[in-house]
TIDOPA-511774 format. One line per 4 residues: number of its first residue (from 1); their letters; for each residue x, y, z of C-alpha. Coordinates in pm, whole numbers, plus 50000, padded with zeros to 5 digits. Layout:
// TIDOPA-511774
NUM) A) X Y Z  ...
END
This chain:
// TIDOPA-511774
1) MTQK) 84966 75047 29199  84607 74935 29237  84517 74570 29272  84359 74568 28924
5) ADQT) 84663 74734 28772  84889 74484 28944  84682 74196 28808  84726 74338 28458
9) AQYP) 85102 74380 28496  85162 74073 28283  85077 74107 27917  84746 73949 27812
13) LKVI) 84730 73663 27566  84809 73762 27213  84515 73813 26980  84450 73812 26610
17) PGYF) 84328 74148 26475  83950 74156 26470  83911 73860 26702  83880 74093 26998
21) ASKP) 83583 74260 26827  83243 74229 26991  83115 74014 26705  83233 73885 26367
25) GIQI) 83215 74124 26075  83290 74487 26003  83280 74702 26317  83206 75076 26332
29) GTYL) 83384 75319 26561  83470 75686 26596  83708 75926 26770  83644 76043 27125
33) GTEV) 83824 76250 27386  83874 76138 27744  83645 76402 27898  83297 76360 27756
37) SDEE) 82946 76418 27885  82683 76154 27945  82490 76313 27658  82782 76253 27422
41) IQFL) 82801 75889 27533  82428 75856 27476  82465 76007 27129  82726 75744 27036
45) HQLG) 82498 75468 27163  82215 75611 26954  82441 75585 26650  82521 75225 26736
49) IEWI) 82892 75292 26791  83080 74985 26912  83437 75111 26938  83612 75436 27025
53) MLIV) 83947 75569 26911  84040 75748 27232  84252 76063 27207  84463 76105 27522
57) EGEK) 84637 76440 27573  84921 76530 27809  85257 76365 27870  85169 76252 28222
61) AHTA) 84850 76082 28105  85041 75815 27913  85092 75548 28176  84971 75190 28190
65) ENYI) 84776 75268 28505  84588 75554 28338  84518 75343 28030  84367 75075 28253
69) RLRE) 84154 75338 28426  84032 75474 28094  83954 75129 27956  83750 75042 28263
73) KFES) 83578 75383 28260  83455 75352 27903  83373 74983 27927  83145 75070 28218
77) KGLK) 82966 75304 27976  82930 75037 27709  83218 75149 27485  83542 74965 27414
81) IYRL) 83875 75119 27322  84000 74997 26984  84282 75246 26957  84432 75483 27212
85) ANHR) 84607 75778 27043  84928 75928 27176  85016 76209 26936  85358 76251 27099
89) VHNM) 85472 75928 26932  85294 75961 26599  85451 76128 26294  85776 76176 26486
93) ERVT) 86011 76397 26285  86305 76295 26502  86250 75931 26403  86159 75978 26038
97) LNLP) 86445 76221 25972  86704 76097 26226  86717 76424 26416  86879 76475 26759
101) GRDE) 86681 76291 27025  86580 76006 26795  86667 75727 27039  86478 75896 27320
105) KVAE) 86172 75921 27096  86200 75556 26994  86220 75459 27361  85909 75666 27432
109) FLQF) 85721 75485 27156  85830 75144 27284  85709 75230 27633  85378 75342 27484
113) IRNL) 85337 74999 27321  85424 74824 27647  85167 75036 27830  84898 74945 27579
117) GKAG) 84973 74577 27618  84958 74596 27997  84624 74777 27974  84470 74518 27744
121) IHYS) 84450 74752 27444  84571 74556 27144  84596 74803 26858  84783 75124 26771
125) TYGH) 84804 75335 26456  85145 75471 26358  85225 75751 26110  85576 75799 25970
129) MGNG) 85546 76150 25826  85848 76373 25891  85683 76710 25843  85317 76666 25919
133) IWST) 84989 76657 25733  84972 76911 25450  84673 77117 25344  84617 77433 25142
137) GQAL) 84303 77557 25313  83939 77463 25284  83685 77442 25006  83307 77438 24979
141) MRGG) 83109 77140 24854  82739 77095 24790  82523 77327 24995  82821 77503 25148
145) IVGR) 82967 77199 25330  83325 77279 25437  83608 77035 25372  83987 77029 25382
149) AFDV) 84154 77102 25049  84495 77041 24895  84660 77174 24582  85013 77041 24539
153) SKAE) 85108 77346 24330  85028 77571 24627  85165 77351 24908  85357 77559 25161
157) RGDW) 85311 77403 25506  85242 77092 25704  85099 77066 26054  85118 76809 26327
161) NGKV) 85033 76817 26697  85055 77195 26725  85372 77234 26519  85391 77404 26181
165) FQGP) 85638 77283 25915  85695 77563 25668  85826 77498 25315  86000 77497 25076
169) LTHG) 86257 77316 25297  86096 77240 25632  86420 77105 25781  86678 77312 25595
173) RVYS) 86773 77063 25327  86649 76797 25087  86644 76444 25227  86702 76136 25014
177) EEEI) 86466 75842 24984  86746 75617 25107  86765 75816 25433  86391 75777 25491
181) WDNY) 86410 75402 25432  86713 75363 25659  86542 75558 25937  86225 75350 25906
185) TYFI) 86426 75027 25921  86617 75146 26229  86286 75221 26400  86074 74921 26303
189) KQVV) 86341 74664 26389  86325 74787 26749  85946 74800 26750  85874 74447 26631
193) PVAE) 85995 74244 26933  85825 74482 27177  85495 74476 26988  85500 74097 26965
197) EAGV) 85576 74059 27335  85306 74309 27432  85043 74157 27202  84988 74491 27028
201) YIGI) 84916 74521 26655  85040 74831 26476  84871 74958 26161  85082 75202 25960
205) HPDD) 84889 75497 25816  84955 75621 25460  85124 75957 25418  84872 76240 25397
209) PPAP) 84885 76355 25128  85088 76085 24947  85289 76332 24741  85640 76231 24622
213) MLGG) 85805 76512 24822  85685 76795 25045  85908 77058 25202  86224 76877 25096
217) VPRP) 86115 76550 25262  86037 76259 25025  85751 76022 25103  85871 75702 24935
221) IFSS) 85742 75443 25183  85378 75493 25273  85266 75660 24951  85233 75351 24732
225) LSGF) 85147 74984 24740  85506 74889 24656  85634 75104 24944  85396 74940 25190
229) KRAL) 85492 74594 25064  85862 74661 25116  85801 74818 25457  85602 74518 25582
233) EIAN) 85867 74281 25447  86131 74469 25644  85919 74444 25958  85852 74073 25893
237) SPNI) 85603 74044 26177  85236 73946 26209  85198 74245 26442  85288 74508 26181
241) GVCL) 85021 74583 25921  84812 74858 25765  84579 75127 25887  84422 75184 25548
245) CVGC) 84310 75543 25512  84084 75516 25210  84093 75894 25177  84472 75907 25151
249) WLEG) 84472 75629 24893  84213 75819 24691  84418 76139 24723  84707 75962 24552
253) GAKN) 84492 75781 24298  84541 75439 24145  84810 75549 23900  85034 75708 24162
257) MGAD) 84967 75453 24437  85025 75152 24210  84677 75008 24273  84328 75136 24334
261) VVET) 84182 75111 24682  83977 74798 24605  84286 74614 24476  84474 74733 24786
265) IRYF) 84209 74596 25020  84218 74262 24842  84598 74247 24862  84636 74330 25232
269) GAQK) 84314 74158 25329  84438 73829 25185  84743 73859 25411  84533 73952 25718
273) KLFK) 84729 74277 25732  84431 74514 25742  84408 74623 26104  84193 74939 26079
277) VHFR) 84021 75141 25806  83958 75516 25779  83645 75549 25564  83679 75876 25371
281) NVSQ) 83621 76010 25019  83776 76296 24816  83679 76490 24504  83958 76372 24271
285) PMPE) 84316 76239 24282  84641 76429 24254  84800 76599 24068  84464 76781 24042
289) PWTE) 84357 76981 24350  84129 76777 24574  83882 76836 24856  83763 76602 25128
293) TLLD) 83397 76523 25074  83105 76349 25233  83110 75976 25166  82858 75991 24881
297) DGYM) 82999 76303 24716  83354 76208 24608  83494 76028 24305  83496 75684 24470
301) DMHR) 83189 75465 24499  83224 75378 24868  82985 75086 24822  83263 74916 24626
305) VMQA) 83505 74980 24913  83268 74821 25164  83208 74526 24932  83583 74468 24911
309) LREV) 83617 74475 25290  83335 74221 25321  83485 74010 25042  83817 73967 25227
313) GYDG) 83644 73894 25559  83763 74208 25732  83642 74209 26093  83820 74510 26237
317) AIIP) 83699 74866 26285  83609 75125 26024  83577 75488 26126  83462 75812 25963
321) DHVP) 83763 76037 25922  83803 76413 25873  83424 76452 25858  83337 76770 25662
325) GMIG) 83157 77047 25847  82779 77075 25809  82524 77321 25943  82426 77217 26294
329) GGRV) 82770 77131 26430  82998 76829 26446  82731 76580 26546  82542 76632 26220
333) GLAY) 82831 76532 25996  82920 76240 26222  82562 76113 26225  82540 76145 25846
337) SIGY) 82865 75951 25801  82784 75676 26052  82436 75628 25905  82579 75599 25556
341) MRAL) 82845 75352 25673  82594 75137 25860  82378 75117 25550  82676 75012 25339
345) VQAA) 82775 74745 25592  82422 74606 25586  82414 74610 25207  82749 74436 25176
349) NNEF) 82653 74174 25432  82330 74102 25244  82518 74075 24915  82758 73822 25066
353) GGA) 82490 73609 25228  82446 73760 25574  82652 73912 25854
END
């Protein structure tokens, strides 16, 4: 172990979400892989990016020592890691559905949280979907922009981390809501003491899409405000909160989710349970077919979303998510989204009397 790694062997002081941000107020970040060019780094600086959500691939890459190396590498380039993604311990079917190997997967997740704490990375997003993220293809928006689409009447498969979950019964039978709740409780009760000791905050992502059941697996927990409330009460920890995917909430719609996204921000923001926000818009809510859109082209006025975040004093990161494809490649859509978000942050700050 290197001297720096040894010095970081003890967990850092615990932090309050947002207080480790570079400055007060809403912060803007984006996804990034571990191997990037200097030009890509320069592009992010040109956009004014403050935080990165680092995607780390490969089982052997997930060690505290490597996380420390990555943190130091990107800090030397003027970027700080807000979240480090380990897709091996995200949307774990063995945990959500109590399949063989569940305890080994729980142990892997707990070690991941310990590694983050030792590396001085204080936040992680967790998804609890048992059969992946579901889509039904792509659709075209204005000018031929390409976005992910979903029609619940045509739903046949979910995908996660290279695995396909094929319906109508992805795991051979219909699961009960009680099973899903029991499996969540079994998991989160083990997570809480480790997260608190490590000083790591975990934001739970809504189900995507938040349909009542897909492939025989119900989604009763993270597909409504009442489900989130109960889940956070079970966890009963300041370290367990919400990664609010605005897009997922809009997919479900206010009627199905039990509250619109502005009401949801106010509820969790008042409790200081908003740890991260995915800033995304869609064409319309279920049960109608929907398409992911650019921020200004969906059914939600994203200015109202930003106002709500400013109203509750949110000072964590917001990121563009599932950016639709535009002519010119990925950088074009990202630049469009970041520019739009920065303008909304400035507007909301001005409306509330400054940054």
